[in-house]
All heavy atoms as TSV, in Angstrom:
chain	resi	resn	atom	element	x	y	z
A	1	MET	N	N	0.781	-1.184	0.012
A	1	MET	CA	C	0.006	-0.007	0.043
A	1	MET	C	C	0.820	1.213	-0.052
A	1	MET	O	O	1.862	1.370	0.830
A	1	MET	CB	C	-0.915	0.059	1.209
A	1	MET	CG	C	-1.720	1.331	1.320
A	1	MET	SD	S	-2.733	1.465	2.741
A	1	MET	CE	C	-4.018	0.209	2.384
A	2	ILE	N	N	0.630	2.169	-0.876
A	2	ILE	CA	C	1.299	3.407	-0.976
A	2	ILE	C	C	0.664	4.494	-0.058
A	2	ILE	O	O	-0.553	4.722	-0.156
A	2	ILE	CB	C	1.345	3.892	-2.388
A	2	ILE	CG1	C	2.076	2.905	-3.327
A	2	ILE	CG2	C	2.053	5.355	-2.537
A	2	ILE	CD1	C	2.015	3.175	-4.822
A	3	ARG	N	N	1.506	5.120	0.713
A	3	ARG	CA	C	0.995	6.143	1.612
A	3	ARG	C	C	1.623	7.573	1.116
A	3	ARG	O	O	2.578	7.503	0.387
A	3	ARG	CB	C	1.446	5.962	3.096
A	3	ARG	CG	C	0.864	4.643	3.550
A	3	ARG	CD	C	1.186	4.687	5.130
A	3	ARG	NE	N	0.917	3.412	5.874
A	3	ARG	CZ	C	-0.028	2.542	5.790
A	3	ARG	NH1	N	-0.895	2.643	4.893
A	3	ARG	NH2	N	-0.035	1.512	6.581
A	4	GLU	N	N	0.886	8.666	1.567
A	4	GLU	CA	C	1.424	9.922	1.071
A	4	GLU	C	C	2.900	10.239	1.435
A	4	GLU	O	O	3.630	10.872	0.665
A	4	GLU	CB	C	0.504	11.045	1.585
A	4	GLU	CG	C	0.825	12.372	1.155
A	4	GLU	CD	C	-0.239	13.392	1.511
A	4	GLU	OE1	O	-1.255	13.138	2.095
A	4	GLU	OE2	O	0.033	14.590	1.274
A	5	LYS	N	N	3.408	9.614	2.578
A	5	LYS	CA	C	4.735	9.838	3.061
A	5	LYS	C	C	5.647	9.194	2.122
A	5	LYS	O	O	6.844	9.504	2.129
A	5	LYS	CB	C	4.874	9.376	4.459
A	5	LYS	CG	C	4.709	7.864	4.649
A	5	LYS	CD	C	4.979	7.474	6.052
A	5	LYS	CE	C	4.991	5.901	6.096
A	5	LYS	NZ	N	5.506	5.436	7.322
A	6	ASP	N	N	5.220	8.228	1.352
A	6	ASP	CA	C	6.170	7.486	0.429
A	6	ASP	C	C	6.279	8.298	-0.972
A	6	ASP	O	O	7.155	7.959	-1.737
A	6	ASP	CB	C	5.528	6.163	-0.003
A	6	ASP	CG	C	5.379	5.206	1.199
A	6	ASP	OD1	O	6.179	5.399	2.011
A	6	ASP	OD2	O	4.425	4.449	1.205
A	7	ILE	N	N	5.593	9.335	-1.099
A	7	ILE	CA	C	5.823	10.250	-2.351
A	7	ILE	C	C	7.027	11.264	-1.943
A	7	ILE	O	O	6.829	12.153	-1.130
A	7	ILE	CB	C	4.562	10.997	-2.707
A	7	ILE	CG1	C	3.510	9.976	-3.028
A	7	ILE	CG2	C	4.757	11.998	-3.865
A	7	ILE	CD1	C	2.092	10.606	-3.292
A	8	ALA	N	N	8.112	11.154	-2.624
A	8	ALA	CA	C	9.329	11.959	-2.354
A	8	ALA	C	C	9.289	13.119	-3.201
A	8	ALA	O	O	9.841	14.242	-2.732
A	8	ALA	CB	C	10.520	11.129	-2.716
A	9	TYR	N	N	8.487	13.177	-4.291
A	9	TYR	CA	C	8.532	14.474	-5.187
A	9	TYR	C	C	7.432	14.425	-6.186
A	9	TYR	O	O	6.967	13.300	-6.464
A	9	TYR	CB	C	9.868	14.412	-5.943
A	9	TYR	CG	C	10.054	15.638	-6.931
A	9	TYR	CD1	C	10.368	16.957	-6.329
A	9	TYR	CD2	C	9.905	15.495	-8.257
A	9	TYR	CE1	C	10.438	17.976	-7.132
A	9	TYR	CE2	C	10.051	16.555	-9.002
A	9	TYR	CZ	C	10.351	17.922	-8.512
A	9	TYR	OH	O	10.594	18.914	-9.366
A	10	GLU	N	N	6.770	15.538	-6.552
A	10	GLU	CA	C	5.758	15.568	-7.593
A	10	GLU	C	C	6.020	16.630	-8.496
A	10	GLU	O	O	6.521	17.806	-8.176
A	10	GLU	CB	C	4.396	15.877	-6.912
A	10	GLU	CG	C	3.695	14.732	-6.336
A	10	GLU	CD	C	2.381	15.063	-5.791
A	10	GLU	OE1	O	2.265	15.511	-4.579
A	10	GLU	OE2	O	1.333	14.901	-6.532
A	11	ASN	N	N	5.610	16.543	-9.784
A	11	ASN	CA	C	5.640	17.468	-10.835
A	11	ASN	C	C	4.540	17.260	-11.791
A	11	ASN	O	O	4.815	16.318	-12.713
A	11	ASN	CB	C	7.063	17.645	-11.442
A	11	ASN	CG	C	7.206	18.766	-12.433
A	11	ASN	OD1	O	6.198	19.373	-12.825
A	11	ASN	ND2	N	8.351	19.150	-12.770
A	12	GLY	N	N	3.395	17.793	-11.724
A	12	GLY	CA	C	2.401	17.550	-12.681
A	12	GLY	C	C	1.780	16.037	-12.502
A	12	GLY	O	O	1.523	15.611	-11.426
A	13	LYS	N	N	1.793	15.325	-13.618
A	13	LYS	CA	C	1.259	14.053	-13.588
A	13	LYS	C	C	2.274	12.954	-13.143
A	13	LYS	O	O	2.092	11.794	-12.977
A	13	LYS	CB	C	0.894	13.573	-15.043
A	13	LYS	CG	C	-0.407	14.211	-15.555
A	13	LYS	CD	C	-0.665	13.675	-16.914
A	13	LYS	CE	C	-1.903	14.348	-17.487
A	13	LYS	NZ	N	-2.247	13.663	-18.755
A	14	TYR	N	N	3.511	13.417	-12.968
A	14	TYR	CA	C	4.698	12.577	-12.589
A	14	TYR	C	C	5.027	12.793	-11.113
A	14	TYR	O	O	4.996	13.886	-10.630
A	14	TYR	CB	C	5.869	12.899	-13.517
A	14	TYR	CG	C	5.561	12.551	-14.989
A	14	TYR	CD1	C	5.067	13.442	-15.928
A	14	TYR	CD2	C	5.741	11.238	-15.476
A	14	TYR	CE1	C	4.747	13.262	-17.193
A	14	TYR	CE2	C	5.372	10.922	-16.793
A	14	TYR	CZ	C	4.911	11.964	-17.581
A	14	TYR	OH	O	4.599	11.686	-18.873
A	15	TRP	N	N	5.499	11.679	-10.543
A	15	TRP	CA	C	5.885	11.653	-9.166
A	15	TRP	C	C	6.820	10.606	-8.853
A	15	TRP	O	O	6.962	9.712	-9.668
A	15	TRP	CB	C	4.646	11.627	-8.190
A	15	TRP	CG	C	3.646	10.659	-8.502
A	15	TRP	CD1	C	2.638	10.503	-9.455
A	15	TRP	CD2	C	3.506	9.383	-7.776
A	15	TRP	NE1	N	2.042	9.413	-9.430
A	15	TRP	CE2	C	2.402	8.582	-8.389
A	15	TRP	CE3	C	4.149	8.861	-6.648
A	15	TRP	CZ2	C	2.075	7.353	-7.976
A	15	TRP	CZ3	C	3.755	7.524	-6.210
A	15	TRP	CH2	C	2.657	6.865	-6.866
A	16	VAL	N	N	7.563	10.786	-7.747
A	16	VAL	CA	C	8.598	9.877	-7.377
A	16	VAL	C	C	8.175	9.121	-6.107
A	16	VAL	O	O	7.901	9.670	-5.075
A	16	VAL	CB	C	9.986	10.521	-7.100
A	16	VAL	CG1	C	10.976	9.587	-6.555
A	16	VAL	CG2	C	10.475	11.253	-8.315
A	17	LEU	N	N	8.126	7.824	-6.201
A	17	LEU	CA	C	7.845	6.901	-5.136
A	17	LEU	C	C	9.063	6.477	-4.505
A	17	LEU	O	O	9.928	5.745	-5.139
A	17	LEU	CB	C	6.929	5.806	-5.657
A	17	LEU	CG	C	6.761	4.644	-4.679
A	17	LEU	CD1	C	5.775	5.216	-3.489
A	17	LEU	CD2	C	6.068	3.416	-5.396
A	18	ASN	N	N	9.160	6.675	-3.128
A	18	ASN	CA	C	10.276	6.108	-2.358
A	18	ASN	C	C	9.847	4.684	-1.871
A	18	ASN	O	O	9.044	4.519	-1.067
A	18	ASN	CB	C	10.546	6.967	-1.158
A	18	ASN	CG	C	11.758	6.610	-0.354
A	18	ASN	OD1	O	12.365	5.574	-0.609
A	18	ASN	ND2	N	12.078	7.286	0.731
A	19	HIS	N	N	10.445	3.639	-2.447
A	19	HIS	CA	C	10.070	2.298	-2.299
A	19	HIS	C	C	11.304	1.508	-1.849
A	19	HIS	O	O	12.153	1.227	-2.688
A	19	HIS	CB	C	9.453	1.604	-3.517
A	19	HIS	CG	C	9.000	0.229	-3.256
A	19	HIS	ND1	N	7.968	-0.051	-2.439
A	19	HIS	CD2	C	9.472	-0.966	-3.699
A	19	HIS	CE1	C	7.766	-1.357	-2.391
A	19	HIS	NE2	N	8.711	-1.892	-3.226
A	20	LYS	N	N	11.392	1.286	-0.624
A	20	LYS	CA	C	12.521	0.339	-0.011
A	20	LYS	C	C	13.800	1.092	-0.330
A	20	LYS	O	O	14.138	2.237	0.155
A	20	LYS	CB	C	12.478	-0.991	-0.513
A	20	LYS	CG	C	11.296	-1.750	-0.042
A	20	LYS	CD	C	11.303	-3.228	-0.478
A	20	LYS	CE	C	9.990	-3.806	0.059
A	20	LYS	NZ	N	9.899	-5.209	-0.397
A	21	SER	N	N	14.685	0.496	-1.136
A	21	SER	CA	C	15.988	1.170	-1.420
A	21	SER	C	C	16.149	1.851	-2.766
A	21	SER	O	O	17.134	1.962	-3.242
A	21	SER	CB	C	17.135	0.186	-1.203
A	21	SER	OG	O	16.950	-0.958	-2.090
A	22	SER	N	N	14.950	2.011	-3.396
A	22	SER	CA	C	14.977	2.606	-4.751
A	22	SER	C	C	13.945	3.690	-4.842
A	22	SER	O	O	12.951	3.728	-4.107
A	22	SER	CB	C	14.887	1.561	-5.836
A	22	SER	OG	O	13.664	1.010	-5.788
A	23	PHE	N	N	14.057	4.489	-6.003
A	23	PHE	CA	C	12.988	5.561	-6.258
A	23	PHE	C	C	12.375	5.303	-7.601
A	23	PHE	O	O	13.090	5.130	-8.584
A	23	PHE	CB	C	13.736	6.867	-6.177
A	23	PHE	CG	C	14.293	7.153	-4.870
A	23	PHE	CD1	C	15.598	6.908	-4.565
A	23	PHE	CD2	C	13.505	7.828	-3.842
A	23	PHE	CE1	C	16.117	7.149	-3.238
A	23	PHE	CE2	C	14.058	8.109	-2.599
A	23	PHE	CZ	C	15.347	7.756	-2.396
A	24	HIS	N	N	11.098	5.159	-7.646
A	24	HIS	CA	C	10.415	4.834	-8.855
A	24	HIS	C	C	9.706	6.098	-9.364
A	24	HIS	O	O	9.042	6.814	-8.724
A	24	HIS	CB	C	9.339	3.847	-8.690
A	24	HIS	CG	C	9.800	2.545	-8.186
A	24	HIS	ND1	N	10.231	1.520	-8.919
A	24	HIS	CD2	C	10.096	2.127	-6.912
A	24	HIS	CE1	C	10.673	0.490	-8.179
A	24	HIS	NE2	N	10.561	0.867	-6.994
A	25	VAL	N	N	9.878	6.426	-10.742
A	25	VAL	CA	C	9.233	7.595	-11.327
A	25	VAL	C	C	7.925	7.084	-11.843
A	25	VAL	O	O	7.854	6.088	-12.784
A	25	VAL	CB	C	10.041	8.197	-12.439
A	25	VAL	CG1	C	9.347	9.295	-13.118
A	25	VAL	CG2	C	11.439	8.717	-11.981
A	26	MET	N	N	6.789	7.539	-11.383
A	26	MET	CA	C	5.433	7.179	-11.609
A	26	MET	C	C	4.767	8.168	-12.550
A	26	MET	O	O	4.999	9.456	-12.349
A	26	MET	CB	C	4.678	6.871	-10.376
A	26	MET	CG	C	5.373	5.933	-9.380
A	26	MET	SD	S	5.599	4.193	-9.973
A	26	MET	CE	C	3.941	3.675	-9.867
A	27	LYS	N	N	3.774	7.712	-13.304
A	27	LYS	CA	C	2.839	8.647	-14.052
A	27	LYS	C	C	1.393	8.226	-13.613
A	27	LYS	O	O	1.071	7.186	-13.781
A	27	LYS	CB	C	3.044	8.470	-15.572
A	27	LYS	CG	C	2.099	9.412	-16.305
A	27	LYS	CD	C	2.278	9.351	-17.834
A	27	LYS	CE	C	1.324	10.217	-18.467
A	27	LYS	NZ	N	1.265	10.087	-19.912
A	28	SER	N	N	0.797	9.361	-13.117
A	28	SER	CA	C	-0.661	9.171	-12.706
A	28	SER	C	C	-1.554	8.942	-13.930
A	28	SER	O	O	-1.387	9.650	-14.942
A	28	SER	CB	C	-1.094	10.350	-11.964
A	28	SER	OG	O	-0.404	10.518	-10.804
A	29	GLY	N	N	-2.461	8.060	-13.824
A	29	GLY	CA	C	-3.442	7.800	-14.877
A	29	GLY	C	C	-4.756	7.945	-14.382
A	29	GLY	O	O	-4.981	8.395	-13.202
A	30	ILE	N	N	-5.772	7.617	-15.131
A	30	ILE	CA	C	-7.197	7.653	-14.709
A	30	ILE	C	C	-7.593	6.830	-13.559
A	30	ILE	O	O	-8.140	7.209	-12.609
A	30	ILE	CB	C	-8.085	7.469	-15.902
A	30	ILE	CG1	C	-7.989	8.711	-16.953
A	30	ILE	CG2	C	-9.612	7.546	-15.477
A	30	ILE	CD1	C	-8.649	8.404	-18.265
A	31	THR	N	N	-7.133	5.556	-13.642
A	31	THR	CA	C	-7.434	4.575	-12.606
A	31	THR	C	C	-6.294	4.133	-11.808
A	31	THR	O	O	-6.477	3.435	-10.709
A	31	THR	CB	C	-8.123	3.435	-13.263
A	31	THR	OG1	O	-7.212	2.725	-14.168
A	31	THR	CG2	C	-9.488	3.743	-13.876
A	32	HIS	N	N	-5.089	4.347	-12.272
A	32	HIS	CA	C	-3.981	3.869	-11.526
A	32	HIS	C	C	-2.659	4.588	-12.109
A	32	HIS	O	O	-2.684	5.263	-13.124
A	32	HIS	CB	C	-3.675	2.346	-11.724
A	32	HIS	CG	C	-3.558	1.901	-13.130
A	32	HIS	ND1	N	-4.548	1.777	-14.013
A	32	HIS	CD2	C	-2.432	1.618	-13.853
A	32	HIS	CE1	C	-3.988	1.433	-15.244
A	32	HIS	NE2	N	-2.780	1.226	-15.115
A	33	ALA	N	N	-1.510	4.297	-11.429
A	33	ALA	CA	C	-0.256	4.956	-11.802
A	33	ALA	C	C	0.635	3.859	-12.411
A	33	ALA	O	O	0.472	2.715	-12.039
A	33	ALA	CB	C	0.459	5.634	-10.645
A	34	THR	N	N	1.523	4.237	-13.370
A	34	THR	CA	C	2.353	3.217	-13.995
A	34	THR	C	C	3.862	3.724	-13.620
A	34	THR	O	O	4.043	4.950	-13.663
A	34	THR	CB	C	2.109	3.159	-15.481
A	34	THR	OG1	O	2.289	4.482	-16.064
A	34	THR	CG2	C	0.733	2.510	-15.726
A	35	CYS	N	N	4.713	2.744	-13.653
A	35	CYS	CA	C	6.123	3.085	-13.340
A	35	CYS	C	C	6.827	3.319	-14.717
A	35	CYS	O	O	6.852	2.541	-15.580
A	35	CYS	CB	C	6.786	2.030	-12.591
A	35	CYS	SG	S	8.473	2.242	-12.293
A	36	ASP	N	N	7.478	4.503	-14.805
A	36	ASP	CA	C	8.296	4.872	-15.996
A	36	ASP	C	C	9.650	4.167	-15.865
A	36	ASP	O	O	10.220	3.680	-16.802
A	36	ASP	CB	C	8.308	6.333	-16.186
A	36	ASP	CG	C	9.361	6.745	-17.277
A	36	ASP	OD1	O	8.994	6.682	-18.416
A	36	ASP	OD2	O	10.528	7.094	-16.863
A	37	SER	N	N	10.236	4.397	-14.711
A	37	SER	CA	C	11.726	3.901	-14.530
A	37	SER	C	C	11.995	3.906	-13.032
A	37	SER	O	O	11.142	4.470	-12.174
A	37	SER	CB	C	12.581	4.815	-15.341
A	37	SER	OG	O	12.428	6.196	-14.957
A	38	ASN	N	N	13.083	3.428	-12.699
A	38	ASN	CA	C	13.484	3.368	-11.266
A	38	ASN	C	C	15.035	3.675	-11.089
A	38	ASN	O	O	15.813	3.428	-12.046
A	38	ASN	CB	C	13.024	2.134	-10.513
A	38	ASN	CG	C	13.757	0.865	-11.056
A	38	ASN	OD1	O	14.103	0.885	-12.193
A	38	ASN	ND2	N	13.815	-0.123	-10.284
A	39	TYR	N	N	15.399	4.306	-10.063
A	39	TYR	CA	C	16.715	4.797	-9.810
A	39	TYR	C	C	17.186	4.505	-8.483
A	39	TYR	O	O	16.351	4.369	-7.456
A	39	TYR	CB	C	16.882	6.286	-10.046
A	39	TYR	CG	C	16.407	6.621	-11.398
A	39	TYR	CD1	C	15.053	6.985	-11.788
A	39	TYR	CD2	C	17.328	6.522	-12.548
A	39	TYR	CE1	C	14.653	7.216	-13.066
A	39	TYR	CE2	C	16.875	6.843	-13.870
A	39	TYR	CZ	C	15.588	7.220	-14.085
A	39	TYR	OH	O	15.213	7.466	-15.408
A	40	ALA	N	N	18.481	4.448	-8.121
A	40	ALA	CA	C	19.056	4.137	-6.868
A	40	ALA	C	C	19.112	5.522	-5.992
A	40	ALA	O	O	19.185	5.400	-4.816
A	40	ALA	CB	C	20.447	3.613	-7.009
A	41	THR	N	N	19.109	6.653	-6.701
A	41	THR	CA	C	19.215	7.978	-5.904
A	41	THR	C	C	18.076	8.779	-6.242
A	41	THR	O	O	17.473	8.789	-7.358
A	41	THR	CB	C	20.453	8.627	-6.212
A	41	THR	OG1	O	20.512	9.011	-7.620
A	41	THR	CG2	C	21.755	7.738	-5.935
A	42	LEU	N	N	17.641	9.604	-5.232
A	42	LEU	CA	C	16.507	10.456	-5.437
A	42	LEU	C	C	16.870	11.579	-6.458
A	42	LEU	O	O	15.915	11.999	-7.248
A	42	LEU	CB	C	16.250	11.186	-4.079
A	42	LEU	CG	C	15.016	12.176	-4.041
A	42	LEU	CD1	C	13.728	11.624	-4.545
A	42	LEU	CD2	C	15.002	12.887	-2.690
A	43	ASP	N	N	18.104	12.133	-6.495
A	43	ASP	CA	C	18.309	13.213	-7.371
A	43	ASP	C	C	18.133	12.732	-8.928
A	43	ASP	O	O	17.726	13.552	-9.753
A	43	ASP	CB	C	19.702	13.787	-7.256
A	43	ASP	CG	C	20.878	12.900	-7.343
A	43	ASP	OD1	O	20.648	11.649	-7.161
A	43	ASP	OD2	O	21.956	13.277	-7.625
A	44	LEU	N	N	18.479	11.540	-9.339
A	44	LEU	CA	C	18.325	11.009	-10.605
A	44	LEU	C	C	16.844	10.878	-10.891
A	44	LEU	O	O	16.386	11.211	-11.953
A	44	LEU	CB	C	19.025	9.690	-10.804
A	44	LEU	CG	C	20.515	9.807	-10.878
A	44	LEU	CD1	C	21.169	8.416	-10.987
A	44	LEU	CD2	C	20.976	10.622	-12.083
A	45	ALA	N	N	16.074	10.309	-9.950
A	45	ALA	CA	C	14.577	10.182	-10.132
A	45	ALA	C	C	13.875	11.529	-10.241
A	45	ALA	O	O	13.056	11.678	-11.137
A	45	ALA	CB	C	14.052	9.465	-9.003
A	46	VAL	N	N	14.255	12.568	-9.525
A	46	VAL	CA	C	13.678	13.964	-9.570
A	46	VAL	C	C	14.108	14.401	-11.028
A	46	VAL	O	O	13.171	15.079	-11.663
A	46	VAL	CB	C	14.203	14.826	-8.521
A	46	VAL	CG1	C	13.840	16.300	-8.791
A	46	VAL	CG2	C	13.599	14.368	-7.196
A	47	ALA	N	N	15.308	14.311	-11.523
A	47	ALA	CA	C	15.635	14.791	-12.797
A	47	ALA	C	C	14.786	14.138	-13.810
A	47	ALA	O	O	14.335	14.863	-14.832
A	47	ALA	CB	C	17.114	14.581	-13.072
A	48	ARG	N	N	14.569	12.950	-13.869
A	48	ARG	CA	C	13.804	12.200	-14.831
A	48	ARG	C	C	12.413	12.657	-14.721
A	48	ARG	O	O	11.672	12.858	-15.705
A	48	ARG	CB	C	13.893	10.642	-14.535
A	48	ARG	CG	C	12.978	9.839	-15.514
A	48	ARG	CD	C	13.426	9.828	-16.912
A	48	ARG	NE	N	12.599	9.055	-17.684
A	48	ARG	CZ	C	12.554	9.000	-19.017
A	48	ARG	NH1	N	13.310	9.807	-19.667
A	48	ARG	NH2	N	11.745	8.185	-19.708
A	49	CYS	N	N	11.891	12.804	-13.452
A	49	CYS	CA	C	10.542	13.273	-13.284
A	49	CYS	C	C	10.259	14.634	-13.874
A	49	CYS	O	O	9.312	14.931	-14.631
A	49	CYS	CB	C	10.265	13.281	-11.781
A	49	CYS	SG	S	8.582	13.655	-11.303
A	50	ASP	N	N	11.175	15.563	-13.623
A	50	ASP	CA	C	11.141	17.022	-14.186
A	50	ASP	C	C	11.223	16.884	-15.748
A	50	ASP	O	O	10.495	17.625	-16.500
A	50	ASP	CB	C	12.210	17.745	-13.639
A	50	ASP	CG	C	11.993	18.161	-12.216
A	50	ASP	OD1	O	10.863	18.088	-11.726
A	50	ASP	OD2	O	12.988	18.618	-11.558
A	51	TYR	N	N	12.099	16.040	-16.252
A	51	TYR	CA	C	12.245	15.917	-17.711
A	51	TYR	C	C	10.896	15.441	-18.442
A	51	TYR	O	O	10.496	16.071	-19.354
A	51	TYR	CB	C	13.325	14.956	-18.084
A	51	TYR	CG	C	13.440	14.538	-19.407
A	51	TYR	CD1	C	14.001	15.458	-20.409
A	51	TYR	CD2	C	12.954	13.325	-19.997
A	51	TYR	CE1	C	14.067	15.117	-21.729
A	51	TYR	CE2	C	12.991	13.024	-21.315
A	51	TYR	CZ	C	13.583	13.831	-22.236
A	51	TYR	OH	O	13.679	13.623	-23.569
A	52	LEU	N	N	10.274	14.448	-17.757
A	52	LEU	CA	C	9.001	13.978	-18.300
A	52	LEU	C	C	7.892	14.962	-18.207
A	52	LEU	O	O	7.079	15.080	-19.139
A	52	LEU	CB	C	8.605	12.647	-17.573
A	52	LEU	CG	C	9.609	11.406	-17.875
A	52	LEU	CD1	C	9.250	10.183	-16.903
A	52	LEU	CD2	C	9.457	11.050	-19.410
A	53	ALA	N	N	7.750	15.664	-17.122
A	53	ALA	CA	C	6.830	16.671	-16.910
A	53	ALA	C	C	6.989	17.766	-17.909
A	53	ALA	O	O	6.030	18.328	-18.396
A	53	ALA	CB	C	6.918	17.214	-15.484
A	54	LYS	N	N	8.188	18.162	-18.224
A	54	LYS	CA	C	8.468	19.268	-19.175
A	54	LYS	C	C	8.107	18.828	-20.563
A	54	LYS	O	O	7.628	19.631	-21.405
A	54	LYS	CB	C	9.953	19.615	-19.139
A	54	LYS	CG	C	10.268	20.772	-19.960
A	54	LYS	CD	C	11.760	21.194	-19.746
A	54	LYS	CE	C	12.045	22.383	-20.555
A	54	LYS	NZ	N	13.515	22.861	-20.430
A	55	LYS	N	N	8.250	17.564	-20.942
A	55	LYS	CA	C	7.921	17.062	-22.325
A	55	LYS	C	C	6.455	16.831	-22.457
A	55	LYS	O	O	5.926	16.749	-23.644
A	55	LYS	CB	C	8.611	15.698	-22.580
A	55	LYS	CG	C	10.042	15.888	-22.797
A	55	LYS	CD	C	10.752	14.583	-23.216
A	55	LYS	CE	C	10.010	14.024	-24.329
A	55	LYS	NZ	N	10.703	13.675	-25.594
A	56	GLU	N	N	5.695	16.787	-21.356
A	56	GLU	CA	C	4.169	16.581	-21.399
A	56	GLU	C	C	3.529	17.748	-22.185
A	56	GLU	O	O	3.714	18.827	-21.811
A	56	GLU	CB	C	3.613	16.487	-19.887
A	56	GLU	CG	C	2.265	15.980	-19.888
A	56	GLU	CD	C	1.988	14.510	-20.171
A	56	GLU	OE1	O	2.948	13.723	-19.947
A	56	GLU	OE2	O	0.867	14.121	-20.488
A	57	PRO	N	N	2.749	17.348	-23.242
A	57	PRO	CA	C	2.035	18.381	-23.926
A	57	PRO	C	C	1.084	19.126	-23.071
A	57	PRO	O	O	0.373	18.496	-22.191
A	57	PRO	CB	C	1.403	17.712	-25.093
A	57	PRO	CG	C	1.389	16.278	-24.712
A	57	PRO	CD	C	2.399	15.986	-23.722
A	58	THR	N	N	0.949	20.418	-23.177
A	58	THR	CA	C	-0.085	21.310	-22.390
A	58	THR	C	C	-1.369	21.362	-23.247
A	58	THR	O	O	-1.377	21.324	-24.459
A	58	THR	CB	C	0.442	22.597	-22.195
A	58	THR	OG1	O	0.896	23.298	-23.408
A	58	THR	CG2	C	1.810	22.536	-21.304
A	59	LYS	N	N	-2.415	21.421	-22.466
A	59	LYS	CA	C	-3.731	21.586	-23.178
A	59	LYS	C	C	-4.170	22.948	-23.314
A	59	LYS	O	O	-3.849	23.831	-22.604
A	59	LYS	CB	C	-4.779	20.816	-22.253
A	59	LYS	CG	C	-4.459	19.324	-22.350
A	59	LYS	CD	C	-5.552	18.649	-21.662
A	59	LYS	CE	C	-5.272	17.143	-21.639
A	59	LYS	NZ	N	-6.298	16.251	-20.933
């Protein structure tokens, strides 16, 4: 079960999940979130999260 305290960072639809000893970059969907990638350090996961959020088309 994911708790709010497990979310290490958010940027738009993308967020970083702190899971055990790794950080997963997640994308929110209508019914669930999917994992884009995972990293050993938070700074790499945040960089990927920001990159994906910047590439997301605006409406």
